[in-house]
All heavy atoms as an XYZ file, in Angstrom:
639
protein
N      55.193    136.055    -32.758
C      54.724    137.267    -33.389
C      53.326    137.045    -33.914
O      52.989    135.995    -34.416
C      55.680    137.653    -34.513
C      55.267    138.898    -35.222
S      56.575    139.471    -36.305
C      56.187    141.170    -36.311
N      52.506    138.070    -33.788
C      51.112    138.003    -34.242
C      51.042    138.338    -35.724
O      51.354    139.452    -36.154
C      50.282    139.025    -33.447
C      48.788    139.000    -33.683
C      48.205    137.656    -33.225
C      48.134    140.113    -32.905
N      50.655    137.338    -36.500
C      50.541    137.564    -37.943
C      49.198    138.225    -38.257
O      48.276    138.245    -37.423
C      50.622    136.240    -38.699
O      49.499    135.425    -38.347
C      51.900    135.507    -38.416
N      49.111    138.752    -39.413
C      47.873    139.423    -39.846
C      46.707    138.407    -39.830
O      45.619    138.734    -39.382
C      48.070    140.013    -41.243
C      46.797    140.645    -41.785
C      47.041    141.312    -43.065
N      47.246    142.740    -42.731
C      47.452    143.669    -43.576
N      47.579    143.390    -44.835
N      47.592    144.915    -43.201
N      46.945    137.204    -40.279
C      45.891    136.180    -40.304
C      45.405    135.856    -38.899
O      44.197    135.803    -38.654
C      46.438    134.922    -40.994
C      45.390    133.825    -41.105
C      45.945    132.624    -41.778
O      46.305    132.733    -42.970
O      46.043    131.574    -41.144
N      46.301    135.672    -37.962
C      45.920    135.400    -36.563
C      45.187    136.572    -35.932
O      44.244    136.394    -35.184
C      47.150    135.040    -35.731
C      47.746    133.721    -36.151
C      48.830    133.307    -35.252
N      48.193    132.423    -34.286
C      48.796    131.912    -33.255
N      50.040    132.193    -33.022
N      48.158    131.102    -32.431
N      45.606    137.784    -36.265
C      44.934    138.969    -35.757
C      43.464    138.992    -36.222
O      42.568    139.250    -35.440
C      45.664    140.244    -36.237
C      44.888    141.502    -35.938
C      44.879    142.035    -34.665
C      44.180    142.137    -36.951
C      44.165    143.196    -34.391
C      43.453    143.302    -36.684
C      43.461    143.831    -35.395
N      43.222    138.721    -37.500
C      41.877    138.716    -38.025
C      41.041    137.595    -37.418
O      39.848    137.757    -37.149
C      41.853    138.675    -39.548
C      42.252    139.967    -40.176
C      43.323    140.051    -41.054
C      41.571    141.157    -39.873
C      43.691    141.265    -41.620
C      41.908    142.358    -40.447
C      42.977    142.408    -41.322
O      43.317    143.602    -41.860
N      41.631    136.464    -37.200
C      40.910    135.349    -36.563
C      40.496    135.753    -35.150
O      39.354    135.543    -34.740
C      41.769    134.062    -36.561
C      41.894    133.534    -37.985
C      41.151    133.025    -35.632
C      42.851    132.381    -38.131
N      41.408    136.344    -34.390
C      41.095    136.783    -33.028
C      40.009    137.878    -33.061
O      39.075    137.855    -32.264
C      42.357    137.268    -32.320
C      43.314    136.091    -32.088
C      42.015    137.963    -31.003
C      44.680    136.497    -31.612
N      40.142    138.813    -33.978
C      39.177    139.897    -34.088
C      37.791    139.368    -34.425
O      36.810    139.732    -33.782
C      39.649    140.912    -35.153
C      38.694    142.074    -35.421
C      38.595    142.970    -34.194
C      39.176    142.861    -36.600
N      37.685    138.499    -35.415
C      36.402    137.946    -35.808
C      35.787    137.097    -34.687
O      34.584    137.142    -34.471
C      36.543    137.122    -37.088
C      36.794    137.949    -38.350
C      37.051    137.030    -39.536
C      35.607    138.865    -38.644
N      36.608    136.335    -34.001
C      36.115    135.530    -32.882
C      35.536    136.422    -31.783
O      34.489    136.157    -31.239
C      37.244    134.632    -32.315
O      37.761    133.812    -33.391
C      36.734    133.770    -31.187
N      36.267    137.496    -31.462
C      35.798    138.424    -30.421
C      34.482    139.070    -30.825
O      33.542    139.149    -30.021
C      36.872    139.500    -30.174
O      38.085    138.849    -29.811
C      36.431    140.444    -29.075
N      34.396    139.525    -32.077
C      33.151    140.144    -32.553
C      32.008    139.138    -32.498
O      30.895    139.455    -32.048
C      33.331    140.700    -33.971
C      32.018    141.093    -34.601
C      34.299    141.863    -33.963
N      32.249    137.914    -32.936
C      31.223    136.873    -32.911
C      30.728    136.611    -31.504
O      29.528    136.563    -31.238
C      31.795    135.581    -33.519
C      30.794    134.485    -33.555
C      29.870    134.399    -34.598
C      30.758    133.532    -32.579
C      28.932    133.384    -34.631
C      29.820    132.507    -32.601
C      28.900    132.430    -33.632
N      31.643    136.514    -30.557
C      31.270    136.278    -29.138
C      30.450    137.449    -28.611
O      29.426    137.250    -27.948
C      32.512    136.045    -28.301
C      33.107    134.668    -28.638
C      32.178    136.106    -26.807
C      34.482    134.428    -28.024
N      30.852    138.665    -28.900
C      30.117    139.833    -28.406
C      28.721    139.945    -29.012
O      27.766    140.339    -28.330
C      30.927    141.110    -28.642
C      32.181    141.283    -27.810
C      32.970    142.510    -28.278
C      31.852    141.394    -26.336
N      28.610    139.618    -30.286
C      27.324    139.761    -30.945
C      26.356    138.653    -30.645
O      25.149    138.875    -30.552
C      27.520    139.827    -32.477
C      28.126    141.108    -33.010
C      28.339    141.002    -34.528
C      27.239    142.306    -32.711
N      26.847    137.434    -30.450
C      25.973    136.299    -30.299
C      25.964    135.666    -28.939
O      25.372    134.626    -28.719
C      26.301    135.254    -31.366
C      26.109    135.778    -32.759
C      27.192    136.111    -33.541
C      24.840    135.967    -33.251
C      26.994    136.604    -34.814
C      24.644    136.485    -34.540
C      25.720    136.798    -35.313
N      26.594    136.273    -27.983
C      26.597    135.766    -26.627
C      25.235    135.956    -26.002
O      24.640    137.037    -26.092
C      27.662    136.534    -25.784
O      27.555    136.158    -24.443
N      24.681    134.931    -25.343
C      23.379    135.068    -24.722
C      23.337    136.151    -23.656
O      22.284    136.704    -23.365
C      23.137    133.715    -24.074
C      24.098    132.787    -24.666
C      25.236    133.613    -25.199
N      24.456    136.483    -23.039
C      24.462    137.488    -21.995
C      24.338    138.900    -22.556
O      24.065    139.834    -21.820
C      25.732    137.364    -21.148
O      26.866    137.582    -21.952
N      24.552    139.042    -23.867
C      24.389    140.355    -24.494
C      22.982    140.368    -25.096
O      22.808    140.143    -26.269
C      25.468    140.597    -25.581
C      25.276    141.955    -26.217
C      26.838    140.469    -25.004
N      22.011    140.609    -24.251
C      20.623    140.567    -24.650
C      20.045    141.967    -24.722
O      20.058    142.663    -23.757
C      19.841    139.750    -23.609
C      18.446    139.404    -24.008
C      18.396    138.430    -25.124
O      18.179    138.831    -26.281
N      18.576    137.165    -24.871
N      19.607    142.357    -25.891
C      19.050    143.686    -26.060
C      17.630    143.735    -25.506
O      16.862    142.819    -25.653
C      19.038    144.056    -27.530
N      17.336    144.831    -24.835
C      15.995    145.036    -24.322
C      15.069    145.377    -25.492
O      15.438    146.101    -26.401
C      15.945    146.184    -23.327
C      16.384    145.855    -21.948
S      15.290    144.668    -21.189
C      16.445    143.946    -20.066
N      13.843    144.824    -25.484
C      12.879    145.198    -26.486
C      12.643    146.711    -26.506
O      12.723    147.371    -25.470
C      11.614    144.457    -26.057
C      12.101    143.337    -25.216
C      13.339    143.852    -24.538
N      12.342    147.244    -27.665
C      12.229    148.699    -27.833
C      10.834    149.235    -27.550
O      10.681    150.447    -27.441
C      12.644    149.097    -29.258
O      11.760    148.407    -30.176
C      14.074    148.752    -29.554
N       9.851    148.382    -27.428
C       8.461    148.892    -27.315
C       7.805    148.610    -25.960
O       6.596    148.552    -25.862
C       7.631    148.288    -28.430
C       7.567    146.779    -28.398
O       8.405    146.158    -27.708
O       6.691    146.200    -29.056
N       8.578    148.475    -24.888
C       8.015    148.184    -23.584
C       8.048    149.373    -22.636
O       7.423    149.334    -21.582
C       8.708    146.978    -22.899
C      10.190    147.259    -22.658
C       8.500    145.718    -23.709
C      10.890    146.231    -21.810
N       8.721    150.439    -23.028
C       8.865    151.604    -22.153
C       7.484    152.208    -21.837
O       6.712    152.494    -22.717
C       9.755    152.667    -22.790
C      10.134    153.752    -21.830
C      11.192    154.670    -22.367
O      12.061    154.196    -23.133
O      11.142    155.863    -22.058
N       7.193    152.306    -20.532
C       5.920    152.881    -20.093
C       4.779    151.878    -20.017
O       3.710    152.196    -19.570
N       5.020    150.649    -20.476
C       3.981    149.624    -20.405
C       3.842    149.155    -18.961
O       4.794    149.131    -18.223
C       4.345    148.447    -21.314
C       3.229    147.493    -21.539
N       2.997    146.444    -20.700
C       2.261    147.471    -22.476
C       1.940    145.779    -21.118
N       1.476    146.375    -22.221
N       2.639    148.744    -18.572
C       2.396    148.346    -17.176
C       3.239    147.142    -16.768
O       3.523    146.937    -15.599
C       0.911    148.072    -16.909
C       0.341    146.944    -17.755
C      -0.278    147.026    -18.932
C       0.369    145.562    -17.404
N      -0.644    145.786    -19.379
C      -0.283    144.854    -18.454
C       0.850    144.834    -16.334
C      -0.428    143.488    -18.450
C       0.692    143.443    -16.330
C       0.062    142.780    -17.386
N       3.664    146.302    -17.741
C       4.454    145.116    -17.426
C       5.942    145.301    -17.715
O       6.703    144.332    -17.760
C       3.924    143.918    -18.225
N       6.374    146.522    -17.879
C       7.780    146.810    -18.258
C       8.779    146.151    -17.315
O       9.740    145.503    -17.762
C       8.030    148.300    -18.334
C       9.458    148.668    -18.692
C       9.708    150.154    -18.733
O       8.768    150.948    -18.536
O      10.860    150.531    -18.980
N       8.616    146.310    -16.024
C       9.569    145.771    -15.062
C       9.633    144.244    -15.142
O      10.714    143.651    -15.084
C       9.246    146.208    -13.627
C       9.462    147.693    -13.442
O      10.255    148.312    -14.141
N       8.740    148.284    -12.521
N       8.495    143.597    -15.255
C       8.465    142.143    -15.369
C       9.111    141.688    -16.647
O       9.890    140.738    -16.638
C       6.993    141.651    -15.314
O       6.408    142.104    -14.090
C       6.934    140.128    -15.378
N       8.839    142.352    -17.758
C       9.442    142.008    -19.039
C      10.951    142.157    -18.964
O      11.695    141.251    -19.398
C       8.844    142.861    -20.188
C       7.363    142.528    -20.365
C       9.617    142.641    -21.477
C       6.617    143.490    -21.263
N      11.418    143.270    -18.403
C      12.866    143.480    -18.270
C      13.509    142.361    -17.430
O      14.589    141.851    -17.783
C      13.158    144.835    -17.647
C      12.918    145.996    -18.572
C      13.349    147.321    -17.949
N      13.044    148.439    -18.805
C      13.736    148.763    -19.905
N      14.808    148.078    -20.196
N      13.377    149.793    -20.637
N      12.874    141.975    -16.328
C      13.405    140.905    -15.491
C      13.482    139.585    -16.234
O      14.507    138.880    -16.145
C      12.516    140.748    -14.243
O      12.530    141.879    -13.436
N      12.446    139.242    -16.986
C      12.437    137.980    -17.737
C      13.446    137.982    -18.878
O      14.038    136.948    -19.194
C      11.035    137.682    -18.230
C      10.010    137.342    -17.138
C       8.619    137.274    -17.727
C      10.378    136.065    -16.413
N      13.674    139.141    -19.478
C      14.695    139.261    -20.538
C      16.069    139.042    -19.911
O      16.919    138.321    -20.443
C      14.607    140.591    -21.280
C      15.827    140.817    -22.151
C      13.351    140.653    -22.132
N      16.330    139.665    -18.762
C      17.637    139.555    -18.096
C      17.880    138.112    -17.640
O      19.019    137.663    -17.649
C      17.723    140.511    -16.924
C      17.844    141.942    -17.369
C      17.754    142.948    -16.222
O      17.345    142.612    -15.116
N      18.108    144.188    -16.521
N      16.828    137.387    -17.263
C      16.961    135.985    -16.873
C      17.020    135.051    -18.102
O      17.149    133.862    -17.926
C      15.783    135.589    -15.983
C      15.738    136.217    -14.602
C      14.410    135.912    -13.922
C      16.909    135.727    -13.777
N      16.926    135.638    -19.283
C      16.961    134.906    -20.547
C      15.840    133.893    -20.676
O      15.980    132.846    -21.300
C      18.335    134.253    -20.737
C      19.445    135.274    -20.816
C      20.833    134.644    -20.969
O      20.914    133.425    -21.181
O      21.800    135.380    -20.859
N      14.684    134.195    -20.103
C      13.495    133.368    -20.252
C      12.697    133.771    -21.475
O      12.138    132.961    -22.158
C      12.642    133.418    -18.956
C      13.427    132.786    -17.804
C      11.284    132.739    -19.157
C      12.776    132.905    -16.452
N      12.657    135.075    -21.736
C      12.003    135.611    -22.946
C      12.974    136.556    -23.641
O      13.935    137.015    -23.014
C      10.694    136.345    -22.608
C      10.957    137.517    -21.645
C       9.645    135.390    -22.049
C       9.762    138.392    -21.378
N      12.708    136.814    -24.912
C      13.604    137.750    -25.616
C      12.924    138.605    -26.666
O      13.549    139.434    -27.268
C      14.785    137.009    -26.245
C      14.353    135.925    -27.197
O      13.194    135.864    -27.590
N      15.260    135.041    -27.561
N      11.656    138.433    -26.915
C      10.989    139.251    -27.897
C      11.186    138.751    -29.321
O      11.600    137.603    -29.529
N      10.910    139.634    -30.256
C      10.944    139.279    -31.659
C      12.262    139.729    -32.318
O      12.931    140.619    -31.790
C       9.751    139.914    -32.407
C       8.453    139.285    -31.976
C       7.710    139.824    -30.917
C       7.966    138.156    -32.611
C       6.511    139.248    -30.505
C       6.776    137.560    -32.223
C       6.062    138.112    -31.166
O       4.896    137.528    -30.770
N      12.623    139.114    -33.428
C      13.900    139.450    -34.090
C      14.046    140.921    -34.487
O      15.140    141.428    -34.596
C      13.903    138.562    -35.349
C      13.001    137.427    -35.028
C      11.965    137.995    -34.102
N      12.923    141.614    -34.663
C      13.018    143.014    -35.056
C      13.242    143.964    -33.865
O      13.252    145.176    -34.011
C      11.777    143.483    -35.834
C      10.490    143.438    -35.012
O      10.547    142.986    -33.840
O       9.444    143.842    -35.531
N      13.466    143.384    -32.674
C      13.763    144.203    -31.480
C      12.552    144.618    -30.706
O      12.668    145.333    -29.713
N      11.375    144.155    -31.107
C      10.157    144.502    -30.378
C       9.735    143.371    -29.478
O      10.201    142.228    -29.602
C       9.010    144.811    -31.350
O       8.722    143.639    -32.124
C       9.349    145.972    -32.260
N       8.818    143.685    -28.545
C       8.259    142.658    -27.658
C       6.760    142.472    -27.925
O       6.229    141.416    -27.729
C       8.506    143.025    -26.213
C       8.059    141.939    -25.276
C       8.835    140.827    -25.079
C       6.839    142.034    -24.606
C       8.417    139.802    -24.249
C       6.410    141.031    -23.771
C       7.218    139.907    -23.572
N       6.106    143.537    -28.381
C       4.689    143.521    -28.655
C       3.893    143.110    -27.406
O       3.195    142.086    -27.409
C       4.358    142.641    -29.832
C       5.144    143.010    -31.097
C       4.962    142.039    -32.209
N       6.003    142.260    -33.211
C       6.302    141.395    -34.149
N       5.645    140.279    -34.275
N       7.269    141.659    -35.004
N       3.999    143.869    -26.324
C       3.430    143.460    -25.043
C       1.915    143.340    -25.022
O       1.371    142.634    -24.170
C       3.896    144.549    -24.075
C       4.164    145.731    -24.927
C       4.637    145.188    -26.235
N       1.206    143.966    -25.942
C      -0.259    143.886    -25.949
C      -0.763    142.821    -26.912
O      -1.977    142.607    -27.035
C      -0.858    145.257    -26.301
C      -0.571    146.250    -25.189
O      -0.708    145.897    -24.020
O      -0.217    147.400    -25.523
N       0.134    142.119    -27.574
C      -0.248    141.053    -28.504
C      -0.485    139.762    -27.719
O       0.234    139.473    -26.775
C       0.868    140.846    -29.533
C       0.569    139.759    -30.552
C       1.661    139.710    -31.605
O       1.925    140.710    -32.258
N       2.291    138.558    -31.777
N      -1.463    138.979    -28.115
C      -1.724    137.701    -27.453
C      -0.559    136.742    -27.656
O       0.093    136.753    -28.705
C      -3.006    137.051    -27.999
O      -4.120    137.875    -27.725
N      -0.300    135.933    -26.658
C       0.781    134.959    -26.741
C       0.254    133.687    -27.424
O      -0.911    133.322    -27.258
C       1.325    134.652    -25.326
C       2.595    133.802    -25.410
C       0.285    133.991    -24.451
C       3.306    133.658    -24.090
N       1.082    133.028    -28.213
C       0.687    131.796    -28.883
C       1.011    130.606    -28.007
O       1.777    130.716    -27.031
C       1.407    131.628    -30.233
O       2.788    131.410    -29.976
C       1.206    132.840    -31.143
N       0.415    129.467    -28.314
C       0.709    128.250    -27.543
C       2.177    127.883    -27.652
O       2.801    127.448    -26.685
C      -0.164    127.091    -28.013
C      -1.604    127.244    -27.586
C      -2.418    126.086    -28.054
N      -2.670    126.278    -29.477
C      -3.500    125.583    -30.200
N      -4.180    124.613    -29.647
N      -3.644    125.831    -31.484
N       2.750    128.089    -28.837
C       4.153    127.747    -29.052
C       5.045    128.651    -28.198
O       6.043    128.180    -27.608
C       4.519    127.898    -30.517
N       4.719    129.952    -28.116
C       5.504    130.857    -27.311
C       5.404    130.501    -25.828
O       6.422    130.494    -25.113
C       5.045    132.293    -27.539
C       5.385    132.824    -28.907
C       4.675    134.122    -29.264
O       3.626    134.427    -28.662
O       5.189    134.838    -30.152
N       4.211    130.151    -25.362
C       4.033    129.756    -23.980
C       4.837    128.474    -23.686
O       5.512    128.370    -22.655
C       2.553    129.530    -23.653
C       2.268    129.020    -22.225
C       2.759    130.009    -21.191
C       0.789    128.732    -22.072
N       4.797    127.520    -24.598
C       5.546    126.273    -24.395
C       7.028    126.536    -24.296
O       7.730    125.967    -23.449
C       5.250    125.313    -25.536
N       7.556    127.439    -25.143
C       8.975    127.759    -25.090
C       9.339    128.445    -23.757
O      10.352    128.126    -23.146
C       9.367    128.662    -26.259
C      10.833    129.046    -26.210
C      11.216    129.990    -27.301
C      12.695    130.294    -27.183
N      13.002    131.639    -26.809
N       8.500    129.401    -23.326
C       8.769    130.107    -22.075
C       8.808    129.120    -20.917
O       9.719    129.172    -20.069
C       7.691    131.201    -21.854
C       7.903    132.340    -22.857
C       7.752    131.728    -20.403
C       6.747    133.318    -22.899
N       7.837    128.216    -20.857
C       7.788    127.238    -19.767
C       8.979    126.284    -19.822
O       9.571    125.977    -18.784
C       6.485    126.458    -19.814
C       5.218    127.268    -19.499
C       3.971    126.416    -19.717
C       5.268    127.792    -18.080
N       9.358    125.856    -21.006
C      10.470    124.933    -21.169
C      11.786    125.608    -20.707
O      12.595    125.006    -20.012
C      10.616    124.487    -22.613
N      11.974    126.861    -21.080
C      13.171    127.604    -20.661
C      13.161    127.892    -19.153
O      14.143    127.666    -18.463
C      13.337    128.909    -21.466
C      14.429    129.775    -20.917
C      13.574    128.608    -22.934
N      12.016    128.341    -18.667
C      11.913    128.701    -17.232
C      12.141    127.512    -16.330
O      12.773    127.617    -15.290
C      10.545    129.325    -16.955
N      11.630    126.350    -16.717
C      11.757    125.165    -15.897
C      12.895    124.216    -16.349
O      13.006    123.108    -15.877
C      10.434    124.388    -15.868
C       9.384    125.162    -15.075
C       8.393    125.856    -15.711
C       9.442    125.200    -13.680
C       7.447    126.583    -14.988
C       8.515    125.917    -12.959
C       7.528    126.591    -13.619
O       6.571    127.318    -12.892
N      13.713    124.738    -17.292
C      14.872    123.995    -17.799
C      14.510    122.594    -18.261
O      15.144    121.597    -17.941
C      15.969    123.954    -16.728
C      16.467    125.326    -16.331
C      17.510    125.309    -15.244
O      17.816    124.206    -14.711
O      18.006    126.372    -14.930
N      13.424    122.511    -19.037
C      12.964    121.238    -19.590
C      13.683    120.966    -20.898
O      13.874    121.851    -21.704
C      11.471    121.277    -19.832
C      10.599    121.600    -18.601
C       9.146    121.734    -19.025
C      10.741    120.523    -17.545
N      14.063    119.735    -21.105
C      14.677    119.336    -22.374
C      13.874    118.185    -22.955
O      13.262    117.416    -22.259
C      16.148    118.907    -22.190
O      16.184    117.826    -21.260
C      16.985    120.055    -21.673
N      13.889    118.122    -24.281
C      13.070    117.115    -24.954
C      13.791    115.970    -25.343
O      14.345    115.148    -25.543
């Protein structure tokens, strides 16, 4: 029999998996109509890039050296 405690554990685990699973990647909100929209969408789907925590991508902002290093490390599956 499913107890209330087990039900809540299963429920919380499911919610955690759905919210934090890498495959559930939200598209940035500020790329629509941008000339690089298709490329950005492809890279987000491949989980190479993901934008900023506030849901934006800021496509016209310059990239930092740290961001470039992360993109290259993820794209080429480099580990340190």
